[in-house]
C-alpha positions in Angstrom: -4.3 4.9 3.3 -1.1 4.5 5.3 0.4 1.5 6.9 3.5 1.5 9.1 5.3 -1.7 9.9 7.9 -1.8 12.6 10.4 -4.6 12.2 13.3 -4.6 14.7 15.0 -1.3 14.3 13.8 -0.6 10.8 10.7 1.5 10.1 9.0 0.8 6.8 6.4 3.3 5.5 4.1 2.1 2.8 1.9 4.9 1.6 -0.9 4.7 -1.0 -0.5 8.4 -1.7 2.6 10.2 -3.0 3.6 11.4 0.4 7.3 11.9 0.9 8.8 11.0 4.3 12.1 12.3 5.5 14.4 10.9 8.1 17.3 11.7 10.3 19.2 9.4 12.6 16.3 8.9 15.0 13.0 9.5 13.3 11.1 9.3 10.1 8.7 12.2 9.7 6.5 14.3 7.5 6.0 17.7 9.1 4.8 20.4 6.8 3.8 23.8 8.2 2.1 26.8 6.7 3.8 29.9 8.2 2.7 33.5 7.8 4.2 36.7 9.3 4.0 40.4 8.8 6.2 43.5 8.9 5.8 45.7 12.0 2.5 47.6 11.7 1.7 45.6 8.6 3.5 48.2 6.5 3.7 47.4 2.8 7.5 47.4 2.5 8.0 44.0 0.9 8.0 45.1 -2.7 10.5 45.4 -5.6 14.1 44.7 -4.6 13.3 44.2 -1.0 10.9 41.3 -1.8 13.4 39.8 -4.3 16.2 40.0 -1.7 13.9 38.6 1.0 13.3 35.5 -1.1 17.0 35.0 -1.5 17.6 35.3 2.2 14.8 32.9 3.1 16.2 30.3 0.6 19.7 30.8 2.0 18.5 30.4 5.6 16.4 27.4 4.9 19.2 25.7 3.0 21.5 26.2 6.0 18.9 24.7 8.4 17.9 21.8 6.1 14.4 23.2 6.0 12.7 22.4 2.7 10.6 25.2 1.1 7.5 23.7 -0.6 6.0 27.1 -1.5 6.8 30.8 -0.9 5.0 34.0 -1.7 6.0 37.5 -0.6 3.1 39.9 -0.4 3.7 43.6 0.2 2.5 43.3 3.8 3.1 39.6 4.7 5.0 36.5 3.9 3.6 33.0 3.2 5.8 29.9 3.5 5.0 26.2 3.3 7.9 24.5 5.0 9.0 20.9 5.8 10.8 21.0 9.1 12.5 18.3 11.2 10.4 18.1 14.3 13.5 17.8 16.5 14.6 21.2 15.2 11.2 22.7 15.6 9.1 25.2 13.7 9.7 28.0 16.3 13.5 27.8 15.9 13.2 27.8 12.1 10.9 30.9 12.0 13.0 32.7 14.5 16.2 32.2 12.4 14.5 33.1 9.2 13.0 36.3 10.6 16.2 37.3 12.5 18.6 36.8 9.7 16.4 38.4 7.0 15.6 41.4 9.3 19.3 42.0 10.0 20.4 41.8 6.4 17.5 43.7 4.9 17.9 46.6 7.3 21.6 46.8 6.5 21.0 46.7 2.8 17.9 48.9 2.6 18.3 51.9 4.9 14.7 53.1 4.3 13.6 50.1 6.4 15.4 51.5 9.4 13.7 54.9 9.1 10.1 53.6 8.5 10.1 50.9 11.1 11.6 50.4 14.6 12.0 46.6 13.8 11.3 44.9 10.5 9.1 42.1 11.7 6.2 42.0 14.2 6.9 39.6 17.1 4.0 37.3 16.2 3.4 34.8 13.4 0.8 32.3 12.3 1.7 28.6 12.0 -0.5 25.7 11.1 0.3 22.0 10.4 -0.8 20.8 7.0 -1.8 17.3 8.1 -5.5 17.3 7.1 -5.5 19.2 3.9 -3.9 17.9 0.8 -0.6 19.6 0.1 -1.6 20.6 -3.4 -4.6 22.4 -2.1 -2.4 24.5 0.3 0.2 25.1 -2.4 -2.6 26.4 -4.7 -3.9 28.7 -1.9 -0.5 30.2 -1.4 0.1 30.6 -5.2 -3.3 32.3 -5.5 -2.5 35.0 -2.9 -1.1 37.5 -5.5 -4.1 37.1 -7.9 -6.7 37.4 -5.1 -5.0 40.6 -3.8 -5.5 42.3 -7.2 -9.3 41.7 -7.3 
């Protein structure tokens, strides 16, 4: 149960759940997105040191953009992220920066990625808002990706 009370220029959020709100100069928000994307041709190249370095690069990029990572899982052929993003910055810009920076660095550091693929990432990605489902449920889904792949 949420109640929002607007008093003059102040916005007060009273929430019965443990929902965290963020704010910048203009807005108070809670925008969490589930984002998934794949390497070109869905090749299984995100393993071992490549996967470990990709995690570092995603954290580095998100920190620079003030994007909060709620959950992250790197699978051999796709990436799952649960991100809190300022709506004025936008999910498209965040994904574009993460994919662009990680592709450039990974292809410089792991030359085998340049011979196997013309580009590291496919142009497309999946994004869904996480407004309706409880966050813990989405987090559990992302965490369970590795175990469900083994079965």
